[in-house]
C-alpha positions in Angstrom: 0.0 0.0 0.0 0.9 3.7 0.0 -0.2 5.5 3.2 2.2 8.4 3.5 4.4 10.4 1.1 6.2 13.7 0.5 6.3 16.6 -1.9 9.0 19.0 -0.8 9.8 20.6 -4.2 9.2 24.3 -4.9 6.5 25.4 -7.3 8.8 26.3 -10.2 10.4 22.9 -10.2 7.0 21.2 -10.3 5.7 23.5 -13.1 8.8 22.8 -15.2 8.8 19.1 -14.7 5.1 18.5 -15.5 4.5 21.3 -18.0 2.1 23.2 -15.8 1.5 26.9 -16.4 0.5 27.7 -12.8 0.0 25.9 -9.5 -2.9 26.5 -7.2 -2.6 29.0 -4.3 -2.9 26.2 -1.7 0.3 24.5 -2.6 3.0 24.3 0.0 5.9 21.8 0.4 5.0 18.8 2.5 7.1 16.3 4.4 4.4 14.0 5.7 1.3 13.8 3.6 -1.4 11.6 5.1 -4.8 10.2 4.0 -7.7 12.7 4.2 -5.4 15.6 3.4 -5.3 17.6 0.2 -2.7 16.5 -2.3 -1.4 18.0 -5.6 -2.8 16.2 -8.7 -2.7 16.9 -12.4 -5.4 16.1 -14.9 -5.6 16.9 -18.6 -8.6 18.2 -20.6 -8.8 19.1 -24.2 -8.0 22.6 -23.1 -4.7 21.6 -21.5 -3.3 20.4 -18.2 -4.8 21.5 -14.9 -3.1 21.2 -11.5 -5.2 21.3 -8.4 -5.7 20.0 -4.8 -7.7 16.9 -4.2 -8.5 15.1 -1.0 -6.5 11.9 -0.7 -9.1 9.1 -0.3 -11.5 8.4 -3.1 -15.2 9.3 -2.6 -17.1 7.9 -5.6 -19.6 10.2 -7.1 -22.4 7.9 -6.0 -21.3 7.5 -2.4 -23.6 8.6 0.4 -21.0 9.2 3.1 -17.7 11.0 2.3 -16.0 9.0 5.2 -15.7 6.1 2.8 -12.6 8.0 1.4 -10.5 6.8 4.4 -11.0 3.2 3.2 -10.1 4.1 -0.4 -6.7 5.7 -0.3 -5.3 3.0 -2.6 -6.7 0.9 -5.4 -5.1 -2.4 -6.4 -4.0 -2.1 -10.0 -4.6 -5.8 -10.6 -8.3 -5.5 -10.0 -9.3 -1.8 -10.2 -10.6 -2.3 -13.8 -13.2 -4.7 -12.4 -14.3 -3.0 -9.3 -17.5 -0.8 -9.3 -15.7 2.0 -7.4 -12.8 2.2 -9.9 -13.8 0.8 -13.2 -15.3 4.0 -14.7 -12.4 6.0 -13.4 -9.8 3.7 -15.0 -11.5 4.6 -18.3 -12.2 8.3 -17.8 -10.7 9.9 -14.8 -6.9 9.2 -14.5 -4.6 11.6 -12.9 -1.0 12.2 -11.8 -0.4 12.5 -8.1 2.8 14.4 -7.7 5.5 13.3 -5.2 9.2 13.1 -4.5 9.2 10.2 -2.1 7.0 7.9 -0.1 7.2 6.1 3.2 6.8 2.5 4.2 7.3 0.7 7.4 9.6 -2.3 7.5 9.1 -5.0 10.1 12.2 -5.5 12.2 13.0 -7.3 15.5 12.7 -4.1 17.4 9.4 -3.0 15.7 8.3 -1.2 12.6 11.0 1.0 11.1 9.9 3.9 8.8 11.8 4.0 5.4 11.8 6.8 2.9 11.8 5.5 -0.7 12.3 7.4 -4.0 13.4 6.9 -7.6 17.2 6.6 -8.0 17.5 8.9 -11.0 15.0 11.7 -10.6 13.8 14.0 -7.9 10.1 14.4 -8.9 7.7 11.8 -10.1 4.0 10.9 -10.3 1.9 8.1 -8.9 -0.7 6.7 -11.2 -3.9 8.0 -9.7 -7.7 8.0 -10.2 -10.0 10.8 -9.2 -13.7 11.6 -8.9 -16.1 14.4 -8.2 -18.5 14.0 -5.2 -21.2 16.6 -4.7 -24.3 17.1 -2.5 -26.5 20.1 -2.0 -24.2 21.2 0.9 -20.8 20.0 0.0 -18.4 19.3 -3.0 -15.2 17.4 -3.1 -12.6 16.3 -5.6 -10.9 13.2 -4.3 -8.3 10.7 -5.5 -6.7 7.4 -4.9 -3.2 5.9 -5.7 -2.9 2.7 -7.7 -0.7 0.0 -6.1 1.0 -3.1 -7.3 3.1 -6.1 -6.2 6.4 -4.9 -4.9 9.5 -5.2 -7.1 12.6 -7.0 -5.8 13.9 -3.8 -4.1 10.7 -3.0 -2.3 10.1 -6.6 -1.2 12.8 -6.0 1.5 10.4 -3.4 3.0 6.9 -4.3 2.0 4.9 -6.6 -0.3 3.1 -3.8 -2.0 4.1 -0.5 -3.6 2.5 2.5 -5.4 2.5 2.5 -9.2 5.1 5.1 -10.2 4.7 6.2 -13.8 7.8 6.3 -16.0 8.5 9.9 -17.0 7.9 9.2 -20.7 4.4 7.7 -20.0 3.0 10.3 -17.6 1.4 12.2 -20.5 -0.2 9.1 -21.9 -1.8 8.1 -18.6 -3.7 11.4 -18.5 -4.4 11.9 -22.2 -7.9 13.4 -22.5 -9.5 10.4 -24.3 -11.7 7.7 -22.9 -10.1 4.3 -22.6 -11.7 1.0 -21.8 -11.0 0.0 -18.3 -9.2 -3.1 -19.7 -6.9 -0.9 -21.7 -6.0 1.1 -18.6 -5.3 -2.1 -16.7 -3.0 -3.4 -19.5 -1.2 0.0 -19.7 -0.3 -0.3 -16.0 0.6 -4.0 -16.2 3.1 -3.2 -18.9 4.9 -0.3 -17.2 8.6 -0.7 -16.5 9.6 -0.3 -12.9 12.6 2.0 -12.4 15.4 1.6 -9.9 14.6 2.9 -6.4 16.7 4.0 -3.4 15.8 4.2 0.3 17.0 5.1 3.7 15.6 4.8 7.2 14.1 7.8 9.0 13.0 8.6 12.5 9.8 7.4 14.0 8.9 11.1 14.2 7.2 10.5 10.8 4.8 8.0 12.4 2.5 10.7 13.6 0.6 12.4 10.8 0.6 15.6 12.8 4.4 15.9 12.5 5.6 17.9 9.6 8.8 19.5 8.4 12.4 18.5 7.3 12.9 16.4 10.4 10.6 13.8 8.8 13.1 13.1 6.0 16.4 13.3 7.9 18.3 10.0 7.6 18.3 8.0 10.8 21.6 8.1 12.5 22.7 4.6 13.6 24.0 4.4 17.1 
């Protein structure tokens, strides 16, 4: 799964990397992004790319209770094209969820050790995401979820699942403003090449979602 990540880059770097003309005013660097919070996502319409803040935790347009979002922070890429909550979104509402690392907790003899993980050869990347628009008479939300997959050999040392990281050259294709079949979207993800990752242990300070700031990503000093 993917339950916590970071986006510490400045606005200009993000705009240049993803070809965005402007970011939304709510953007600020984050060191400990947690479910239920707003995250930076990019979609593409026929008029061009749009960057905006969405709540992390998908609330399907037909849902009665927005609290369902806390149960839908991730979608398994192997089955999302078959599930009622995700099938339509795989075909029509794909997005980039911008990040520069993610956290996972590795089981050790002394307990769970948080680890910061990131691509070896680039500083910014995008998770493959799905989004939806939920609205009632009193409230409106744009929400998203991160696709996950079986861990590659590197990640298996930490956890058996990992987020789907889009290769740079296929980010544009994932959000192209055309309707796919859900099966086509599934095949697209299945055929993605996994890039090399790197990682280091960080302090348990990151365990609490309320904790924020550069201390979250400082390498753990072994005693």
